[in-house]
N, C-alpha and C positions, 0 to 999 in steps of 0.2 A: 493435292488440295482436298480432294474428296475424302482420302483416307484420314487426313488431319481432322476434318469435320466430323467424320464417323467416330474417332477416337475422343474427340471432345463430347459428342453426344453420349457415348458410353460412360465417359467420366462423370458427366453430369448426373446421369441415371444412378450411378453408384453413389454419388454424394447424397441424393435424395433418398436412396435406400438405406445408406448408413445413418442418416438423421432419424429414420423411423426404426432403426434397430435391425437393418437387413444388410446382407451382403449378396448381391445378385450375380448369378451367372448369365451367360449369354443366352438368348432365346433360342428355342428349337421348335421346329413345326411338329404339330401333333394332330394330323388330319387337317381339319378346317381351323383348328385352334392353334394358339401359341402356348408353349410352356416355358416357365422361367424358374430355374432353381434359385431358392432364397435361403438364408440363415438368419435366424433372430434369437435374441436373447430372452429368457424368462427366468428371472432371478439369477442363480449361479449355472443354469443349464443353457447350452446352445441347441436350438432346434433346428432341424432341416426340413424344408418343405418345397412345394412346387406351386407357383401361380399359374393358373390356367385362364386364359382370356380369349375372347373372340378374335378371330383374325381381322387384320385390317385396321385402319385408323378410325377410332370412334369420333363422330362429330360433337358428342356430348359425353360427359363422364358417366360411367356405368355403375350400377349397384354392385357392391362387393359382398362376399359371404365367406365366412371361415367354417370349414368342416371339423366337427369335433367328434372323435372316434367313439365306436363302441368298446366293449371290454376286451382285454387281453392286449398283447403287444402289437397294437395295430400300426401299420405303415400306411403312408400316402398311397401306395400302390393299390390298396384294397378299395380305394375310393376314387380311382381314376374313371370309371364309368360314370359315377355320379358328377365328377368335376367337369368331364367333357360335355355331359348333357346340359349342365347348368351354364357352361360357357356358350354353347350353341343357343341358349335361351337369353343370353345378354348379360349374364353375370361375370365378374372377374372373381375367380375362385382360388382360395388359398387352402390346400391341404398339406398336412405335415406329418412327420413320424412322431408318434407318441414317445414321450420321455421314457427313459429306462431308469434313470436315477430316481428312486423313491417310488417306482411302480413295479409291481410283480403280481404273481398269483395270490400271495398272501399279504401284500402291502400296497396301498394306494391311499391318496387323499384327494378328495373331490375339489376341496378349495385350491390345492396346488395345481390340479388340472385346469381349473377355471382361470388361474393366473396364466396358464399357457395359452388358453383361448384368447384371453384379453391382449396378450402379446401379439397374437396374430392379427387381432383387429387393428392394432397400431401399424402393423406392417401394410395393410390394404389402405388404411386411411392416409398413409404417406405417399401413395402411388398417384402419379399424374392422371391415370386413366380411370380412377375410382372417385365416385362422389362420396366424400367423407360423411355426408349426412345420411347415406344409405348404405351402411356397412352393417351387416347382421351376422348372427351365429346360428349354425345348423347343427343340431345334436342328435346323434343316432344312438338309440339304446341306452348304454351307460352315459353317453353324451347328453341324454335327456335329463340326467340328475346334475350333470356339470354345468351345462348352459345356463339354466336359471340362477345358479350361483354367480356366474360372471355377469349376466345381464342386470341382476339386481345391484351389483356393485359399481356399474360403469354406465354413464349416460352416453358414452361413445358407441354402445351398441344400439343400433336404430330399430332392430326387429329381431324376432326369435322364430325359428322354424324347428319343430321337434318331430322326429321320425321314430316311430316305434318306442316312444317314451313311456315309462312306467310310472303310474301314480302311487305304487306301493313300494315298500322297502325292498333292497336287493335280495334279501333272504326270502321273503314272501314271494317275490317274483321268480326267484330261482326254483323254488319248490313247485310253484304253479307250472313252470316251463317243463320241469322234469316229469311231472305227472302227466301233462299233455303228451309228451314224447312217448312215454310208456303206454298210454292209453292208445295212442295211434298205432303202436306196434302190436296191439291186440292183447295187452297184458291186463289181468284182473287179479284180485286177491291181495295177499299181505305185501307183496313187492311194491304195489302201488302207494303204500304208506312207508315202507322201509326206506327206499331211495329218496323220494322227494321230501318227506317230512322228518323222519327220524334222522336220516343222513344229513340234511340241511341243519337241523337243530344241533346236531353233533359238531359239525364243521363250525358253526357260528360260535358256540361255546368254547371250542377249541382255538378260536381266533385264527382259523384258516380261511374264513370268508370275510375279506376285508371290507369295511363300511357296510356290514350286514344289516344293521338296524338303522341306517340312514333314512331319515324321514324327508321326502322331497317337498312336502307341502309348505313349510315355513319359507323356503326360498322362493317358491312360486308366488306366494302372497306378496313378495317384495318386488315382483316383476311388473313394470308399468309400460313396457314396450309392447307394440302389437305382437301377438302370438299366433302362429299357424301350426296346429298339431295334426300330424297325419299318422294313419295307421293302415295296414293291409289286413289279410286275414291272419292277424297276429297269433302265433302260437308260442311266443317266448314272453311277451308282456301282455297281461290281460287287457285287451283294447277297450271294451265297454267300461270296465271299472276304472281304468286309467283315465279315460276320456271324462268321466264324471268327476273323478277326484281332481284332475288338473284343471278342468274348467271351473269347478267350485272354488278351488284355492285361488285361482287368478281373479275371479269376481269378488271374492271375500277381501282381497287386497285392494279392490277398487279399479281393477283392469276390466274395461268394457270392450276392448278390441281383441276378441278371442275367437278364432275360427277353428273348428274341428271338423276334419274330413276323413273319409274312409274309402279305400280303394279295394274292391274285390279282386280276386285272382292275383294277389300280390303277397309276398312273404314279409318277414319282419323288417326287412331293409327296404321294402317297396320295390323289390325285383320281381319279375313275373313269376307266378307259381300257381300250380293248379289247385293246391289245397293248403298253402300256408307253410307246409313243412319242406316241401322240395324247394331247394334254392335256385333262384333263376340267375340268369346272366344279363338280362337287360332290365332297365328301369321300366316300371309299369306305365303304359300309355296314360297320359293326362297328368301325371304327378309333377314333373318339372314345370310344365306349361301352367298348371294350377298355381305353383309357387311363384313363377314369374309375373303372372297377372296379379296375384295378391300383393307382391312386393311393389308392383307399379301402381297400385291402387285401383285396378281395373276389375279384379276378382271379386266375386261375391263374398260377403263376410257372414253368411248364415251358416249355421251347423247342419251337418248330416244327421240322419237318425242313427241311433246307437246300433252297432252291429249285434248279432246273436253271439253270445259267449256261453258255450255249453257247461263250463265248470267255473265256479268262483274261486278265488284264492282265499287262503285262510291265514290269519295271523298265527305265528309260531311262538309259543310260550318258551321261555328258557328251560333247560333241563334241571330237575332238582339235583342237590349236590351228590346224592348217592348214585345218580345215573350219569353224572358229568363225565368229561374227558378223563380226569385223574382216576375216578373210580373205575371207568371202562378200561383204561390202560392197565391198571393193576390187576383187575380181574382177568383180562386177556393174557397177561404175562404169567399169572398163576396157572391158568389152565394149561397154556402151551408148555410150560416148563414141567408140570406134573405129568402130562400125558407123554411128552417126549422122553422125560427120564425114565418112566416105567418101560417104554418100548426099548430104549437104549439098554437098560438093565436086563431085560429079557433077551435081547440080541447078545450081549456079552455072555449070559448064562449058557445060551445054546452053543456059542462058539467054543466055550469051556466044557460042554457036555456034562453040565451039572443038572441033578434032578430039580424038578419044579417044587418049590416049598408049598406046603398046604395053604389053600386059600388064594394062591397066585396063579391060577390056572387060565383056562381059556377066556372066561368072562372078563377079568381085568384086561387081558390083552386086547379083546375087542373094544372094551371101553376106551383104552387109550389110543388105539388105531382110529376108531370112528370119531372120537372126540377131536383128535388133531386134525384129521382130514377135514371135518366140518369147520373148524377155526381157520385153518389156512385157505381152504376152498372159499369160505364166505369172504375173507379179506380180498382174495384175488378177484372173485366175481363182482363184488362191490366196486373195486377199482375199474374193472373192465366196463361195467354199465355206466359209471360216471364219466369216464373219458371217452367212450364211443357213442353213448346215448342209445345203445341198442341192447336189448335183453338176450340176444341169441335165439336159437330156435324155440318156438312157442307151441305147446301141445294143450289144447283145451284151455286157452287163455292163461296157461301158466308156463313160464319159461322152463325148458327142460333142466338147465343147469340149477335153477332154484328149486325145482322138484327133487333133484338129486340131493341138494343140500338139506332139504327138509327131511328126506328119507334118512340121511346120515345122522341128522340131530335126533330123530326118533330112535334110531338104532343106538345112539349114545345113551339116551335115556333108559332104554331096555337093558343095555349092558351094565349100566350103573346099578340098576335094581338087582340084576343077576349077581354082580360082584358083591353087593351088600349081603345078599342071602346066603351065597356060598361061604363068604368070610365068617358069617355068623355061625354057620353049622359047624365049622372047625376052628372056632376062635380059641379054643383052649390049647390047641396044638400049633398055633400059628407063631413062628419065631418073632422075636422083638423087631428086628429090622424090616421083615416082611410086613409085619403089622403097621409099622410106621409108614412104609411106602404105600400100603393099601389105604391107610387113613388119609394120606395126601391125595391120593387118587379119588377117593370118595368126596373129599372136600372140594376138589376141582369140579366134580360132578354136580355138587350142590350149587356151586356158583354157576355152572353151565345152564342149569334149568331157567333161572330168571334172565340170564344173558339171552338165551335163545327165544324167550318170550319177548323181550325188549326189541330184539332185531327182527321179529316177525317170522323167525324160523319154526316156531311152534304154533303158528296160526295159518288158517286157510287163506 
């Protein structure tokens, strides 16, 4: 009999879940909380998530909150610490795996991600243990751009919590973050502009930084729900600038229920951190408690003083046509082919033990070798810095690898001058094919100089 009643109860819960777009798995214990797997639809995509709730039977319905991810292929596992901390503070929390359809490093749509968040809101509103009048959205980092879009479109969102949100565009925020990281690593000089500014402008114009120019302020002006925005010692989103921009946009839209709070000794995600760069494992004390009190209406709604922000972000202007990705790709291909072809020709000549033609001696070989090494080394080093966010060994505030590349670039220019001089001296005796090959090499050198200036290899 008890088994029959248990089956009926499970079936009833499944019906409720299905009515709200979910298909629930059986609950499993997670410390003092309970976790329940769910599936729900957002358009044509099925999303998988976990509902984390306080253990025990609540005498009254609890507030619900949907966690909206930061950038990248985020999964619910990355937010389990936050979900469990919020559940212990009385929330029923939905975390879910970010969609893979339509989302990648080079493709994403914030309105589409907002649809996913609203689908999660419907899941919580359909649960018997959740107060449907108190279901909100929590947006971290990239989620700080997504959540206002969702909240502005649906009255079912009761409140908004933003963590590490940026009040500037993704491209501008990315450049500021990269500059902060390099500065923290002790870097000064041209690399501080090359990677954060020039590199971000190039990726934006090449279409490799999705939603790069998204302006978050119009959506914020349409948000009328209560908003709690939180920052730590943020080194990824400019905290002072973002707080001012977000607060002003909300107030310009007529929203007077705006609370801005700052937590020292916390990183971008409000995990404990000594400097904002080191990533912590535990949520900073007071963060979740502040959020719970605020949602319950017991927390104060006055704003903290703005934190110190050492460097301001800067707007990024598009590259001119002659410096754009197409021109850069053509110039890079011309230089690589010219330098490599000359080295290959010299290698074949040596294998066949043929004499060196007039004008095609040591200087052109040095030009081709140093030029090719600079190009390929620059490409590899830029990829390394971008992916690892570390410059490698630093000597006198200059990364050692960057100094080597700058020396190679200087050697390429000197070798180009030497090549032109030696060719000019014997121009009357230079064979036609050798002259054409040297001409192509000099042309590549002429392209190399503005290229090196553009990417900071010829600057201090």
